[in-house]
N, C-alpha and C positions, 0 to 999 in steps of 0.2 A: 752441716751450715747450714739445710736444712729447719732442724729444731734450731738452733739457736738466730734465726732470723723469728722461725714463731714463736719464739719465745721474749723475745726480747723488743724487732720492732724494731730497730735502731735506724737515724734519718738519711746517714748512706751509708753504703760499701764503698769499701772501694779493695777489689783485689790488684792482688801484685803476683802476675802472669812473666813467665819467659817469652818471647816471642810465641816461640816453640809452641808454646802451652791457649794460646790468645783463643783458636776457635775454637777450640776444645769448653774452654771460660767462659765462655762466647753462648753453647751451647747450653753451658750448663745454668748458667744464669741464666737465660729463657726456658727452663724447666724449671726453677726453681719457680720463677717468676713466676711463670701459669700454673704453675699448683699449687701456691699460696697469695694467691692475687696480690704479690710486692710485688710493689707500680715501678718499671721498670729504669724511669730515669734516676733509682738513686741507686744504680748500680753504678761504679764505676772504674771502668776500667783497667788499667794501670801495667804495664810493662817495665821489668824494671827483669833485677838479679840480685836476689837478700846473695849473694857468693863472693861481689861486687860493693866497690869502695859506695858507697852513697847507694845503694842495691839498684847502681845504671839508669837513676836520673840525671834530667836537666835540676840545675835552681828552682829551675820556675814550680820543675812537678815539686820539690820538696819540700817549696817553700808551702804550697795548694796544701801538703797531705800533714804540717807541719803546723798548720791551721787547723785542721776537722778534724783528724785521725783522735778519738777518745782513748779509743782499746782494740790492740794488735792481738788478733787469734794467728793463729802457723801452726794454719794445718794442715804442713809438710811433717812436720813432728809429731807425729799419729805413734801410738806404739804397735802398732801392725807395718805399718813398714817399716820402724825399728828392729820386728824382727829380726829381719835381713841380714846376716850378719856384712855384704861385700857396702851397705847403705853405714852399719852403723859402720865398720872403720870407714865408710868412705869420709864422714858428718866427726868420728871420733870421742862417740855416745851414743853408749851404752843406754837402755830403753828405760832399765830402774834410775836410771833420769831424775823420769820425767815425773817420778814419783813423785819427787822435790815439789816438786811447780806446783801440783795438786794439793800436795796436802797444805788443811785448814788449818795445824795447830793456834795452838795461842804457849807458851812459856812463859810459870812465871821463876825466873833469877836472884827471887827475894835470901832468900837462905847462899846460896854461889854468892850473891856479892854481899851475905853477910861476914858468911866466913874471909872471904877476898879480901873486903877492908878491916874485920880483923889484922891479915894476918900482912896491913898495909899494902897490899892491890885496891887500886882501879884502872878497872876500863876504859879506855877510848870510846868515844862517843864514834857511832857506828860510820855513820857524815865526814869524821876526821881519818879510817881509818881505808874508803872509796878509792882517793888516788895512787895510795901503799899499793894494795891488791892492782889494783888495772896497771897499772906503773908493773908488778911485779910479773902478771901473765904477760905485759906483751915481752918484755923480757925472756920473758923463758919458754912463751910459747908452742916452740921448735923443738925442745929440748923432750925429745921421746923419757929421759929417766923421769921427768916428771909427769908421767904419767898414766893412766889404768892401761897397761892394754886393752883394748879394740875385740872383746871376743867373734 
């Protein structure tokens, strides 16, 4: 977090924390504020829970965040914590899954599109497929046969 603030200088920082972690978040915030001379008034600690609908936030909090937040960094989902098997199993995520989010590759599908077009096959626009993927996920999210075993 310190490196992020030092290099980015955000206008506001919202910290979503569990209520039982608020005291530690305040301490961490004070330490970073002192170290980087980052203004205290730019910090906003919000009590919530990522495992609950709407992050366990009120409608007012949700609206404020929707109007203000431009970037989200999920600091709890770092590879170090996913090195613990019990955490991986609880979250249902292998640490290697994070590599997909960090990969900044650009793919050229020109050749594949040419071959598919010659065969009379066209791929749908990704935006049209998203609702289908979301529906599939919702229908099967508890089906263990559709999930990889978490080690």
